[in-house]
C-alpha positions as CSV (number, residue, x, y, z in Angstrom):
1,X,35.1,-11.3,54.0
2,X,32.8,-12.8,51.7
3,X,31.0,-10.2,49.5
4,X,28.1,-10.3,47.0
5,X,29.8,-9.9,43.5
6,X,33.0,-9.1,45.3
7,X,31.4,-5.5,46.0
8,X,28.5,-5.5,48.7
9,X,28.8,-6.6,52.4
10,X,26.3,-8.8,54.1
11,X,27.2,-7.4,57.4
12,X,24.9,-4.7,59.1
13,X,21.9,-5.9,56.8
14,X,18.6,-5.7,59.0
15,X,15.2,-7.7,58.4
16,X,12.6,-5.6,60.3
17,X,9.5,-7.8,59.2
18,X,9.5,-10.5,61.9
19,X,7.5,-12.8,59.9
20,X,9.8,-12.9,56.9
21,X,12.9,-13.1,58.8
22,X,13.1,-16.9,59.2
23,X,12.7,-17.2,55.1
24,X,15.0,-14.5,54.0
25,X,18.3,-16.1,53.8
26,X,21.3,-13.7,53.6
27,X,24.1,-16.6,53.6
28,X,27.2,-15.0,52.5
29,X,27.9,-16.1,48.6
30,X,30.0,-14.4,46.2
31,X,27.8,-15.9,43.4
32,X,24.4,-16.5,44.4
33,X,23.8,-19.8,42.5
34,X,23.3,-23.2,44.8
35,X,22.8,-25.2,41.6
36,X,19.3,-26.4,42.6
37,X,20.7,-28.2,45.7
38,X,17.4,-27.4,47.6
39,X,14.9,-28.4,44.8
40,X,12.1,-30.7,45.7
41,X,12.5,-30.6,49.5
42,X,9.6,-28.9,51.3
43,X,10.3,-25.6,52.7
44,X,14.2,-25.8,51.7
45,X,13.8,-22.8,49.4
46,X,13.9,-20.7,52.8
47,X,17.6,-21.5,52.9
48,X,18.4,-20.0,49.6
49,X,20.0,-16.8,49.3
50,X,17.6,-13.9,48.6
51,X,19.6,-12.6,45.6
52,X,19.2,-16.2,44.1
53,X,15.8,-16.5,44.4
54,X,15.2,-13.0,42.7
55,X,17.5,-14.4,39.9
56,X,15.2,-17.7,39.8
57,X,12.1,-15.3,39.6
58,X,13.6,-13.5,36.6
59,X,14.3,-16.6,34.8
60,X,10.9,-16.9,33.6
61,X,8.8,-17.1,30.2
62,X,6.6,-14.1,29.0
63,X,3.3,-14.1,31.0
64,X,1.6,-14.5,27.6
65,X,-1.3,-12.5,29.1
66,X,-2.1,-8.7,29.3
67,X,-0.5,-6.6,31.9
68,X,-1.4,-2.9,32.0
69,X,-3.0,-3.2,28.5
70,X,0.3,-4.6,27.2
71,X,0.6,-8.3,26.0
72,X,4.0,-9.5,27.4
73,X,5.6,-12.6,25.7
74,X,9.2,-12.5,26.1
75,X,9.5,-16.1,24.5
76,X,11.5,-17.2,27.4
77,X,14.6,-15.0,26.4
78,X,15.9,-15.6,30.2
79,X,14.5,-19.0,30.9
80,X,17.5,-21.2,32.1
81,X,20.1,-18.4,31.7
82,X,21.2,-18.0,35.3
83,X,24.6,-16.4,34.6
84,X,22.9,-13.8,32.2
85,X,20.3,-12.9,34.9
86,X,23.0,-12.6,37.6
87,X,24.8,-10.3,35.5
88,X,21.7,-8.2,35.2
89,X,21.3,-8.4,39.1
90,X,24.7,-7.2,39.3
91,X,24.1,-4.3,37.0
92,X,21.0,-3.4,38.8
93,X,22.8,-3.3,42.1
94,X,25.3,-1.3,40.7
95,X,22.9,1.5,39.5
96,X,20.7,1.3,42.7
97,X,23.9,1.6,44.7
98,X,25.2,4.5,42.7
99,X,21.7,6.3,42.7
100,X,21.1,5.6,46.6
101,X,24.7,5.5,48.1
102,X,23.2,2.4,50.0
103,X,23.8,-1.2,50.3
104,X,21.6,-2.7,47.5
105,X,21.0,-5.9,49.4
106,X,19.5,-3.7,52.2
107,X,17.4,-2.1,49.6
108,X,16.2,-5.5,48.1
109,X,15.2,-6.4,51.7
110,X,13.3,-3.2,52.3
111,X,11.6,-3.5,48.7
112,X,10.6,-7.1,49.7
113,X,9.2,-6.1,53.1
114,X,7.1,-3.2,51.6
115,X,5.8,-5.1,48.6
116,X,4.9,-8.4,50.2
117,X,1.0,-8.5,50.8
118,X,-0.6,-9.7,54.0
119,X,-4.0,-10.8,52.7
120,X,-5.4,-12.2,49.5
121,X,-8.6,-13.8,48.3
122,X,-9.6,-17.4,47.6
123,X,-12.7,-18.9,45.9
124,X,-15.1,-20.8,48.1
125,X,-17.7,-23.1,46.8
126,X,-20.9,-23.7,49.0
127,X,-23.9,-25.2,47.7
128,X,-23.3,-24.6,44.1
129,X,-22.6,-20.9,45.0
130,X,-18.9,-19.8,44.7
131,X,-17.8,-16.4,46.3
132,X,-14.4,-15.1,47.5
133,X,-13.3,-15.0,51.0
134,X,-10.2,-12.8,52.6
135,X,-7.3,-15.2,53.8
136,X,-4.2,-14.2,55.5
137,X,-0.9,-15.3,53.5
138,X,1.6,-17.3,54.9
139,X,5.5,-15.9,55.1
140,X,6.9,-17.9,52.4
141,X,4.2,-17.0,49.9
142,X,4.4,-13.4,50.9
143,X,8.2,-13.5,50.1
144,X,7.4,-15.4,46.9
145,X,4.9,-13.0,45.7
146,X,6.9,-10.0,46.4
147,X,9.8,-11.3,44.6
148,X,7.7,-12.3,41.5
149,X,6.1,-9.0,41.3
150,X,9.6,-7.1,41.4
151,X,10.7,-9.6,38.8
152,X,7.7,-8.9,36.6
153,X,7.9,-5.2,37.1
154,X,11.4,-5.4,35.7
155,X,10.5,-7.4,32.8
156,X,7.2,-5.2,31.9
157,X,9.1,-2.0,32.3
158,X,11.8,-3.0,29.8
159,X,9.6,-4.6,27.5
160,X,9.6,-2.9,24.1
161,X,11.4,0.1,25.7
162,X,14.8,1.5,25.4
163,X,15.4,0.7,29.1
164,X,17.6,-2.5,30.0
165,X,16.0,-5.0,32.2
166,X,18.8,-4.0,34.7
167,X,17.8,-0.4,34.7
168,X,14.3,-1.4,35.2
169,X,14.9,-3.7,38.0
170,X,17.2,-1.1,39.9
171,X,14.4,1.5,39.5
172,X,11.8,-0.8,40.8
173,X,14.0,-1.8,43.8
174,X,14.6,1.7,44.8
175,X,11.0,2.8,44.4
176,X,9.6,-0.1,46.5
177,X,12.4,0.3,49.1
178,X,11.1,3.6,49.6
179,X,7.4,2.5,49.5
180,X,6.8,4.7,46.7
181,X,3.2,4.3,44.8
182,X,4.9,4.7,41.5
183,X,6.4,1.0,42.2
184,X,4.5,-1.7,40.4
185,X,5.0,-4.4,43.0
186,X,3.6,-1.7,45.8
187,X,0.6,-1.2,43.4
188,X,-0.1,-4.9,43.3
189,X,0.2,-5.2,46.9
190,X,-2.3,-2.6,47.4
191,X,-4.6,-4.2,45.0
192,X,-4.5,-7.6,46.4
193,X,-5.2,-6.0,50.0
194,X,-7.9,-3.8,48.6
195,X,-9.7,-7.1,47.3
196,X,-9.3,-8.8,50.3
197,X,-10.8,-5.9,52.4
198,X,-13.9,-5.8,50.2
199,X,-14.1,-9.7,50.4
200,X,-14.3,-9.8,54.2
């Protein structure tokens, strides 16, 4: 049986959100690394394993912008370092499994479902006047935003702190999976949807 990191089973996993079901790939892989086989093909990232997509989101440079009053500039410490990021995810999954006694892949699925925003705002320009309009978000973008926010939460939580990125990621996954309002990605989802509601 193929198990993630030779520890976590892919059997018995459940995706409840029907819109995300087609885009959350749970293809069994021991090491979630497909060597960019799906790059530059439209919608092909829907075939990329969910854990690998999280790894790809973690391999980012610093935002260079302020988040919560802090300037986050990591100077690309994880850019291109896939093996390092996969080790971080493995440690995070170990910590999450120890804390909750549940399969961390299922926790990640729940975290993604809970933190994926359904509405966003876009800027529309009519007759020289621009204003914001609420729009529905497609399933693939919902998944991208959710994974991006979870990864960003881990990086910002560990920035200039004693916590490692692995512990910060484990904490974020556990909080988001239980729909806890302390989760950064849940806060971002609520804020996005609130802005959309006010722009209707």
